[in-house]
C-alpha positions in Angstrom: 29.7 50.2 -10.4 27.4 47.2 -10.8 24.2 47.5 -12.8 21.1 48.8 -10.9 19.5 45.4 -11.5 22.3 43.8 -9.4 21.8 46.4 -6.6 18.0 45.8 -6.6 18.7 42.1 -5.9 21.1 42.9 -3.1 20.4 40.8 0.0 21.1 41.3 3.7 22.6 38.7 6.0 24.5 38.6 9.3 28.2 39.2 8.8 30.7 36.4 9.4 34.4 36.5 10.2 35.3 36.4 6.5 33.5 39.7 6.0 35.7 41.6 8.4 38.2 43.1 5.9 35.4 44.4 3.6 33.4 45.8 6.6 36.4 47.6 7.9 37.3 48.9 4.4 33.7 50.1 3.9 33.7 52.0 7.3 37.0 53.6 6.3 35.9 54.7 2.9 32.4 55.8 3.9 33.7 57.9 6.8 36.9 59.3 5.2 35.1 62.4 4.0 34.4 63.4 7.6 37.9 63.1 8.9 39.0 66.6 8.1 35.6 68.1 9.0 35.7 66.5 12.5 39.4 66.8 13.1 39.6 63.2 14.2 38.6 59.7 13.0 34.9 59.2 13.4 34.1 56.3 15.8 33.1 53.8 13.0 36.7 54.1 11.6 38.1 52.7 14.8 35.3 50.4 15.8 36.1 46.8 16.9 34.3 45.1 14.0 35.9 41.8 14.9 34.1 41.8 18.2 30.9 43.3 16.8 30.8 40.5 14.1 31.5 37.8 16.8 28.6 39.2 18.8 26.2 39.0 15.8 25.6 42.7 15.7 26.7 43.4 12.1 24.6 42.8 9.0 25.8 43.3 5.5 24.0 44.2 2.2 25.6 42.2 -0.6 25.2 40.6 -4.0 27.2 37.7 -5.2 30.7 38.4 -3.7 30.3 42.2 -3.5 29.7 43.8 -0.1 28.0 47.1 -0.6 27.5 48.2 3.0 26.6 47.2 6.6 24.6 48.1 9.6 25.4 47.6 13.3 22.4 47.5 15.7 21.3 45.9 19.0 18.4 46.1 21.5 18.6 48.9 24.0 15.7 49.0 26.4 12.5 49.1 24.5 14.2 50.4 21.4 16.6 49.0 18.8 19.7 51.1 18.7 21.2 51.7 15.2 24.9 52.2 16.1 26.2 52.6 12.5 25.1 52.2 8.9 27.5 52.7 6.0 27.6 52.1 2.3 30.7 52.2 0.1 30.8 55.7 -1.5 30.6 54.3 -5.0 27.3 52.7 -4.1 25.8 55.6 -2.2 22.6 57.1 -3.6 21.4 53.7 -4.9 19.0 52.9 -2.1 21.2 50.5 -0.2 21.4 52.6 3.0 17.6 52.9 2.9 17.4 49.2 2.5 19.6 48.6 5.5 17.6 51.0 7.7 14.3 49.4 6.6 15.8 46.0 7.6 16.7 47.4 11.0 13.2 48.8 11.4 11.7 45.3 10.5 14.0 43.7 13.0 12.8 46.2 15.7 9.2 45.1 15.0 10.2 41.4 15.1 11.8 41.8 18.5 9.0 43.8 20.0 10.8 47.1 20.2 8.7 50.2 20.0 11.3 52.5 18.3 14.6 52.7 16.5 17.1 55.1 18.1 20.4 56.4 16.7 22.7 59.3 16.8 25.0 61.0 14.3 27.7 63.6 14.6 26.4 67.2 14.2 29.1 67.8 11.6 27.7 65.1 9.4 24.9 67.3 8.2 24.1 65.0 5.2 23.2 62.3 7.7 21.0 64.6 9.7 19.0 65.5 6.6 18.9 61.9 5.4 17.5 60.5 8.7 14.9 63.2 8.8 13.9 62.3 5.3 13.5 58.7 6.5 11.0 59.8 9.2 13.4 60.1 12.2 12.8 62.9 14.6 15.6 64.8 16.5 15.2 64.0 20.2 18.3 65.6 21.7 21.7 67.3 21.0 24.5 66.5 23.4 28.3 66.7 23.5 29.8 63.3 24.6 33.4 62.2 24.5 34.2 65.5 22.8 31.8 64.8 19.9 28.6 66.9 19.2 25.9 64.3 18.7 22.4 64.6 17.3 20.0 62.0 18.6 17.1 60.6 16.6 14.1 58.3 17.2 11.5 56.7 15.0 8.5 55.0 16.5 7.8 51.6 15.0 
């Protein structure tokens, strides 16, 4: 694991095609723990990251040549929709996920959005508690595509 000093200097930038293997590996590793719990691959494990990167929707948190995590987000109505945020398990708990979410919130302000919206799987209880800790409020619970989802919103 890199020194905390290196993690504190981590930067965020738009992902490029060369980042694709590391983004896919990060999604796989970050969501692997949910595979058994959900009984199927979580959507980020099968996402078309090549397309998402080409569309400019993926941002990475990195330092030097190390990719620590990523976020996928885009405008949706008057909100910015946070589709996915993930950090390699070995870097979790170091503030990088929080840094990515704060970045998304700043982007929302910059583009004139009034809120950030997202959802997570109900079986990912750690995520539910984490988003609530970050100030997100539960707005709905729905079953879609066979997945139990918990929807959140934070006004910006």
